[in-house]
C-alpha positions as CSV (number, residue, x, y, z in Angstrom):
1,M,145.6,27.9,139.6
2,F,148.5,29.5,137.7
3,S,146.1,31.7,135.7
4,E,144.5,32.9,139.0
5,K,147.9,34.0,140.3
6,L,148.6,35.7,137.1
7,K,145.3,37.6,137.2
8,K,146.0,39.0,140.6
9,K,149.4,40.4,139.4
10,Q,148.1,42.1,136.3
11,R,147.5,45.9,136.7
12,V,145.0,48.0,134.9
13,L,144.9,51.8,134.8
14,I,141.6,53.5,134.0
15,I,141.9,57.1,132.8
16,D,138.5,58.8,132.7
17,D,137.3,62.0,134.1
18,D,133.9,60.5,135.1
19,E,134.4,58.9,138.5
20,E,131.2,56.9,138.2
21,D,132.4,55.3,135.0
22,R,135.8,54.5,136.5
23,N,134.2,52.9,139.5
24,L,131.9,50.8,137.4
25,I,134.7,49.5,135.2
26,R,136.7,48.8,138.4
27,L,133.8,46.8,139.9
28,Y,133.4,44.7,136.8
29,L,137.1,43.9,136.7
30,E,137.1,43.0,140.4
31,K,134.2,40.6,139.8
32,S,136.4,39.0,137.1
33,G,139.2,38.5,139.7
34,Y,141.4,41.5,138.9
35,T,142.3,43.5,142.0
36,D,145.2,45.7,141.0
37,I,143.3,48.6,139.5
38,L,144.5,52.2,139.4
39,Q,142.4,55.2,138.4
40,A,143.2,58.7,137.1
41,A,140.8,61.6,136.4
42,S,142.9,63.5,133.9
43,G,145.4,62.8,131.1
44,T,148.2,64.3,133.0
45,E,147.5,62.2,136.1
46,G,147.1,59.1,133.9
47,I,150.5,59.7,132.2
48,R,152.2,60.2,135.6
49,K,150.6,57.0,137.0
50,A,151.4,55.0,133.9
51,R,155.1,55.9,134.0
52,K,155.3,55.2,137.8
53,M,153.1,52.1,138.2
54,K,153.7,50.3,134.9
55,P,150.2,48.9,134.3
56,D,149.6,45.9,131.9
57,V,146.6,47.6,130.3
58,I,145.7,51.3,130.2
59,V,142.1,52.2,129.4
60,I,141.8,55.8,128.1
61,D,138.6,57.8,127.5
62,T,138.8,60.0,124.5
63,V,137.4,63.1,126.3
64,L,139.5,64.3,129.2
65,P,139.7,67.7,130.8
66,D,143.3,68.5,130.0
67,I,144.8,66.3,127.2
68,D,142.4,64.3,125.0
69,G,142.7,60.5,125.1
70,F,144.4,60.3,121.7
71,G,147.2,62.6,123.0
72,V,147.6,60.5,126.2
73,C,147.8,57.3,124.1
74,R,150.3,58.9,121.7
75,T,152.5,60.1,124.6
76,L,152.5,56.8,126.4
77,S,152.8,54.6,123.4
78,N,155.9,56.6,122.3
79,D,157.4,56.3,125.9
80,H,159.7,53.2,125.8
81,S,159.5,52.9,129.6
82,V,155.8,52.1,129.3
83,E,155.1,48.6,127.9
84,S,151.4,48.6,128.4
85,K,148.6,47.7,126.0
86,F,146.2,50.5,125.3
87,L,142.4,50.5,125.0
88,V,140.8,53.7,123.8
89,M,137.1,54.1,124.7
90,T,134.5,56.6,123.7
91,G,130.9,57.3,124.1
92,V,130.5,58.1,120.4
93,A,131.5,55.8,117.6
94,Q,133.1,57.4,114.6
95,F,135.3,55.5,112.1
96,V,137.8,58.4,112.0
97,D,138.2,58.0,115.8
98,I,139.1,54.3,115.4
99,E,141.7,55.1,112.8
100,K,143.1,57.9,114.9
101,A,143.3,55.8,118.0
102,L,145.1,53.0,116.2
103,A,147.5,55.6,114.6
104,E,148.3,57.0,118.1
105,G,149.3,53.5,119.3
106,A,146.1,52.0,120.7
107,D,145.9,48.2,120.7
108,S,142.1,48.2,120.8
109,Y,139.1,50.6,120.7
110,C,135.6,50.2,122.0
111,L,132.4,52.1,122.8
112,K,131.4,53.0,126.3
113,S,128.0,51.5,127.1
114,F,125.5,51.7,129.8
115,T,126.7,48.4,131.3
116,F,130.4,48.7,130.4
117,E,130.4,45.0,129.3
118,S,132.2,45.8,126.0
119,V,134.9,47.8,127.8
120,V,135.5,45.1,130.3
121,R,135.5,42.4,127.5
122,E,138.2,44.3,125.6
123,I,140.3,44.8,128.8
124,L,140.1,41.1,129.5
125,Q,141.2,40.2,126.0
126,L,144.1,42.5,126.2
127,L,145.1,41.1,129.6
128,K,145.0,37.6,128.1
129,G,147.1,38.7,125.1
130,E,144.3,38.1,122.6
131,A,144.6,41.4,120.8
132,S,147.7,42.5,118.9
133,P,149.0,46.0,118.2
134,G,147.7,47.5,115.0
135,Q,144.8,44.9,114.7
136,K,141.6,46.6,113.7
137,P,139.2,46.0,116.7
138,D,135.6,45.2,116.4
139,I,133.2,47.9,117.7
140,H,130.9,46.4,120.2
141,E,127.6,48.3,120.7
142,E,125.3,47.5,123.5
143,R,121.8,48.8,123.5
144,E,119.5,49.5,126.4
145,P,116.7,46.9,126.8
C-alpha cells in the first residue's frame, strides 16, 4: 500500500514534439499507476516546466524543434534547483548518442519503439531508483512482429 501511495506522488515530465508519442507514453504510465504526468512540446517549454514543477523523472527526445534533447538535458542537469533523473530517448540508435547523453547528465538512454515498452520500462526503473547516474544503460530494441 505504501508503494501505491508513493507511485501517485511521483511526477514525470515528457518532452517530445510528437504529441502522439507523448500521449502513448502517458497512457502506458497511467496503466502502470502513475497519474502525475506533465508534457512539453519543445525544449524551452520542457525546461520551464521542469524548473517550476520539479518532476522526479524527465523523459527527453533527442530531436526537438528549438533546443535538441542533449542541450535540454545539459541545461537541466546543471541546474541545481532540478533534482530529477533524466531519460534521453531517440528513434535512431548510435553509440555516439549514448555517450553524448551520458556526458550531458542523462541517467539512462533508450530507443523509441513502436510500442514504447522500452521507454516506459526505463522510466519505471528510474522512478524505482534502479538506475544510477553515469551507469551505462542497456539499449532495448523492439521489433515489429
